[in-house]
Every structure is written in C-alpha cells, then in structure tokens.
C-alpha positions in Angstrom: -21.8 6.5 -4.4 -22.9 9.6 -6.1 -25.0 9.3 -9.2 -27.4 11.2 -11.4 -30.5 10.5 -9.4 -31.4 10.7 -5.6 -29.5 8.4 -3.2 -31.3 5.1 -2.7 -32.2 4.0 0.9 -29.5 1.3 0.8 -26.9 3.8 -0.3 -27.9 6.2 2.5 -27.7 3.4 5.0 -24.3 2.4 3.7 -23.1 6.0 4.1 -24.4 6.1 7.7 -22.7 2.7 8.4 -19.3 3.7 7.1 -19.5 7.1 8.8 -20.2 5.4 12.1 -17.5 2.8 11.7 -14.9 5.4 10.7 -15.8 7.6 13.7 -14.8 4.6 15.8 -11.4 4.6 14.2 -11.8 1.8 11.7 -9.9 1.9 8.3 -12.5 0.9 5.7 -11.0 1.6 2.3 -11.5 -1.9 0.9 -14.8 -2.5 2.9 -16.2 0.8 1.5 -15.3 -0.2 -2.1 -16.8 -3.7 -1.8 -20.0 -2.4 -0.1 -20.4 0.3 -2.7 -20.4 -2.4 -5.4 -22.8 -4.5 -3.4 -25.3 -1.6 -3.0 -25.1 -0.8 -6.7 -25.8 -4.5 -7.4 -28.8 -4.5 -5.1 -30.1 -1.3 -6.6 -29.6 -2.6 -10.1 -31.8 -5.7 -9.4 -34.4 -3.7 -7.4 -33.7 -5.4 -4.1 -34.3 -3.3 -1.0 -32.6 -5.4 1.7 -29.9 -8.0 2.1 -30.9 -11.6 1.7 -28.9 -14.8 1.6 -29.5 -15.1 -2.1 -28.3 -11.7 -3.0 -25.4 -11.8 -0.6 -24.1 -15.1 -2.0 -24.6 -13.9 -5.6 -22.4 -11.0 -4.9 -19.8 -12.8 -2.9 -19.6 -15.8 -5.3 -19.6 -13.7 -8.5 -18.5 -16.0 -11.3 -16.3 -13.2 -12.7 -14.1 -13.3 -9.5 -11.1 -15.5 -9.1 -12.2 -18.1 -6.5 -8.6 -18.5 -5.4 -8.3 -14.8 -4.5 -9.1 -13.2 -1.2 -11.9 -11.1 -2.8 -14.8 -13.5 -2.1 -13.7 -13.8 1.5 -13.3 -10.0 1.9 -16.7 -9.4 0.3 -18.4 -11.9 2.7 -16.8 -10.1 5.8 -17.9 -6.7 4.5 -21.4 -7.8 3.7 -21.9 -9.5 7.1 -21.0 -6.3 8.9 -23.3 -4.2 6.8 -26.1 -6.7 7.2 -25.8 -6.7 11.0 -26.1 -3.0 10.9 -29.2 -3.1 8.7 -30.8 -5.8 10.8 -31.3 -3.3 13.6 -33.8 -1.3 11.5 -35.0 -3.9 9.0 -36.2 -7.3 10.3 -36.2 -8.7 6.8 -32.4 -8.6 6.6 -30.7 -11.9 6.4 -27.1 -12.1 7.8 -25.0 -14.6 5.9 -23.1 -16.9 8.3 -19.3 -16.8 8.6 -17.4 -19.6 7.0 -19.3 -19.7 3.7 -16.1 -18.8 1.9 -12.7 -20.0 3.0 -9.4 -18.4 2.0 -5.9 -19.3 3.1 -3.5 -16.6 2.3 -0.5 -17.6 0.3 2.6 -15.6 0.9 3.6 -14.1 -2.5 7.3 -14.2 -3.3 8.3 -10.6 -3.8 10.8 -9.2 -6.4 13.8 -7.7 -4.6 14.8 -4.6 -6.5 18.5 -4.0 -7.0 19.7 -0.4 -7.4 20.0 -1.0 -11.1 16.3 -2.2 -11.1 15.1 0.9 -9.4 17.1 3.2 -11.8 15.7 1.3 -14.8 12.1 1.5 -13.7 12.4 5.2 -12.7 14.0 6.0 -16.0 11.3 4.2 -17.9 8.6 5.9 -15.9 10.1 9.3 -16.5 10.4 8.6 -20.2 6.7 7.7 -20.5 5.7 11.4 -20.4 6.7 14.5 -22.3 5.9 16.7 -19.3 8.9 17.6 -17.1 6.8 18.0 -13.9 5.1 14.5 -14.4 8.4 12.9 -15.2 10.0 14.4 -12.1 7.1 13.4 -10.0 7.3 9.8 -11.1 11.0 9.4 -10.8 11.3 11.2 -7.4 8.4 9.2 -6.0 9.9 5.8 -7.1 13.3 6.8 -5.7 11.8 7.9 -2.4 9.9 4.6 -2.0 13.1 2.7 -2.7 15.4 4.5 -0.2 12.9 4.8 2.7 10.6 1.8 2.4 7.6 4.1 2.8 4.1 2.9 1.8 3.1 4.4 -1.5 0.0 5.9 0.1 2.2 7.7 2.7 4.3 9.2 -0.1 1.2 10.4 -2.0 -0.2 12.0 1.1 2.9 14.0 2.0 2.4 17.7 2.4 4.9 20.5 1.7 5.6 21.1 5.4 6.1 17.3 6.1 9.6 17.6 4.8 12.3 19.3 7.1 15.0 20.0 4.6 17.3 21.4 7.2 17.3 18.3 9.4 16.8 15.8 6.6 13.7 14.3 8.2 10.3 13.4 6.7 7.2 13.4 8.9 4.8 10.7 7.9 1.3 11.4 9.1 -2.0 9.6 8.6 -0.3 6.2 8.5 -1.9 2.7 8.3 -2.1 2.6 12.1 -2.9 6.3 12.6 0.4 7.0 14.2 2.9 9.5 12.7 6.6 8.9 12.6 9.8 10.7 11.7 11.8 9.2 8.8 15.4 10.5 8.7 16.9 10.4 5.2 20.3 10.9 3.6 21.6 14.2 2.3 21.4 12.9 -1.3 17.7 12.1 -0.8 17.0 15.5 0.6 18.8 17.0 -2.4 16.7 15.1 -4.8 13.5 16.2 -3.0 14.6 19.8 -3.0 15.3 19.7 -6.7 11.8 18.3 -7.2 10.3 20.9 -4.9 11.9 23.7 -7.0 10.5 22.3 -10.2 7.1 21.8 -8.7 7.0 25.4 -7.3 7.8 26.8 -10.7 5.0 24.7 -12.3 2.4 24.6 -9.6 3.1 27.2 -6.9 0.9 27.2 -3.7 -0.2 23.5 -3.8 -0.7 21.8 -0.5 0.7 18.3 -1.4 4.3 17.7 -1.9 3.8 15.4 -4.9 1.3 16.8 -7.4 -0.2 16.0 -10.8 0.1 18.2 -13.9 -3.0 20.1 -12.7 -1.7 20.6 -9.2 -4.0 18.0 -7.7 -2.9 15.1 -5.4 -1.5 12.1 -7.2 -4.0 9.3 -7.8 -2.8 5.9 -6.7 -4.4 4.1 -9.6 -2.6 6.3 -12.1 0.8 5.9 -10.4 0.3 2.1 -10.0 -0.6 1.8 -13.7 2.5 3.8 -14.8 4.7 1.8 -12.5 3.5 -1.5 -13.9 4.1 -0.2 -17.4 7.6 1.0 -16.5 8.4 -2.4 -15.1 7.4 -4.1 -18.3 9.1 -1.7 -20.7 12.4 -1.7 -18.7 12.5 -5.5 -18.8 12.8 -6.0 -15.1 12.2 -9.6 -14.1 11.5 -10.5 -17.8 10.7 -14.2 -18.0 10.3 -14.6 -14.3 7.0 -15.9 -12.8 7.3 -13.0 -10.2 5.9 -9.8 -11.5 7.4 -6.8 -9.5 4.9 -4.6 -7.7 5.2 -1.2 -6.0 5.0 -2.8 -2.6 8.1 -4.8 -3.4 10.2 -1.6 -3.1 9.3 -1.6 0.6 10.1 -5.3 0.9 13.4 -4.7 -0.9 14.3 -1.9 1.5 13.8 -4.1 4.5 15.8 -7.0 3.2 18.6 -4.8 2.0 18.8 -3.1 5.4 18.9 -6.4 7.3 21.5 -7.7 4.9 23.7 -4.7 5.5 23.5 -5.2 9.3 24.4 -8.9 8.9 27.5 -8.0 6.8 28.5 -5.3 9.3 28.3 -7.8 12.2 25.7 -5.8 14.0 23.2 -7.1 16.6 20.2 -7.9 14.5 17.9 -8.5 17.5 18.7 -5.2 19.0 18.3 -3.3 15.8 15.1 -4.9 14.4 12.8 -2.7 16.6 14.4 0.3 14.9 13.6 -1.0 11.5 10.1 -1.7 12.6 9.7 1.9 13.8 11.2 3.3 10.6 8.8 1.3 8.5 5.8 2.2 10.7 5.0 -1.2 12.1 3.3 -1.6 15.4 5.5 -4.4 16.5 8.8 -6.0 15.3 7.0 -9.3 14.5 5.2 -7.5 11.6 8.6 -6.6 10.1 9.4 -10.3 9.7 6.9 -10.5 6.9 9.2 -8.4 4.8 12.4 -10.4 5.6 12.0 -13.1 3.0 14.9 -15.4 2.9 17.2 -14.7 -0.1 20.4 -16.6 -1.0 22.4 -13.6 0.2 20.4 -13.2 3.4 20.6 -16.9 4.2 24.3 -16.9 3.5 24.8 -14.0 5.8 22.7 -15.6 8.6 24.6 -18.9 8.2 27.9 -17.2 8.3 26.8 -15.4 11.5 25.6 -18.7 13.0 28.9 -20.4 12.2 30.9 -17.6 13.7 28.9 -17.8 16.9 29.3 -21.6 17.0 33.0 -21.3 16.6 33.2 -18.7 19.4 31.2 -21.0 21.7 33.4 -24.0 21.0 
C-alpha cells in the first residue's frame, strides 16, 4: 500500500479495516492482496467510494480467467470492505452476493515419487552457483517431502523451532493458529543439522532457520518460481496434463503414509487422526482431501476389503 505520495483516504480506510479484522483473528492474506489492488484501481480512476459500477469492473476484469476462483474471491473481499465503508460513507454501494458463481473443481495432484523429489531438488540446487542458496533450496524441498509441512510453515521456521536432540520440529503460526510438534527421522535431523552448520558459517546470528543469501527470510514467490523451473528442467511429469506444484509434496506425503499403513495391515480409521494432527488439520475429514485415489491406493484398499470379507464369510 505504500507509495511515493500520501496515503489516500480509501487506502487509510483499508488499512483500518484489515487491522480490525486481523485483531479479531481473521487470516486475510488473499483478501488483503485483492483489496489492495481494488484500492489502487479506485485511486487510479479518481473514485472516492465503492459503487456497483466500480466493484463489477474490478471483479469482472476482462484480464482474469472467468473459470478461476479469482472473480468470486474478489467479490467476497469487496463486499466485506464495502460493508465496512458504508458505516461512515452513505454513498457506498454494496454489491450483492451471487453476482459471480464459482464451483471449485478438484485438481488432480502429481504424486511425487522419491526419484521425483531427488530430481527436483537436484535441479533446484544446480540452478544457483551459491552453496548457501543451493543448500537452502534442496533442504527445504526435502523437508517438505518427508514431513508434508505447508511451505509457509517451513519458510517461517526459526532456529529454536528445531530440537535436534529429540528430533522434533515445532511448527508455530500455522494456518489455524495452533502450533504442533512434528517428529522427524534421524536422517532428516542430520540433513537439517548439516544445513544449519553451512548457514551459520555464511550468515551467523540470523533468526530464521532457512535464509536467503543476504540473511533475510525466504520469499515464497522466489521459492515457488525456482521450484516450478526445477520441475520443468528435471523433466518431472513431462507430457502430462498435470503440472506438479509445491503443494503436491504435501499431498504426496499423505497418500504415501496411508498406502504404507494399508500395506502394513494397520487400522486406518484409528490412525487417520494422527495423520491429521501431524499435518496440522483441525479435523480428520480435512485430511481426506489429500487422499486422492491412486491405482496403488485403490488396490491396497480393495485387498483390505477382500480380506475382511473372507474373514466374515
């Protein structure tokens, strides 16, 4: 929202609105981005309040993909901001709900194999001549793959969030504002310790665990861009209509864990809450989103069902 000149009245109102909503515990990352663009648009056309015309022009921007969720998200954000403005500006027009419809379509994820993860990590590491950056990229990708952590959680890790002695990572500032302990294997702790030694030699005294070349926190946009480039250069899913994303590492972890439990003959219903807790979900039902049926997973489930049926008969 910062610029070269003084803050506009709408920009000041937006700052107050977001501050109030966040004080009430709302996560407003996307809302804040959309409304910041909306205020810039209104300032550019010299509009001092929200009207139906300006709201629809912003929500139904011809440059947006109408099949995406962006128009719907923009409408929701603008309606909330307009309701806030209406309390002090009677000229404000609140666009009605339902002007934009969007039905979410579940995207098919790419399920990363161990070879896929190694290939992407190697490609990311090879994309830079700087040892610290290469180690940051490869270690972060490896950590996401073996823990199913959200990428934002990994980026926000601080030095003291990792207990090397007990092999536990404390994840704070999560999606649902509830911290959790994430136990990891000895090999994962060894890899994190090796990275920490390199980081301390290059950038001692930094607060965050993963750092940039200048010692600042990792920017998600830079990491995401590098990851996408590494996927392309490593040839992962080449020719497939599914383009692997960072979040697919989390999905892959959940499916791989469930598949391992099926193969081991374990009680899936009893163990699923543990997986939900490990992934940081509020309820087990949210974990089902990640458990996309794969041929292997379907085969394991069918074998379990058949074994149960034979036992009953």
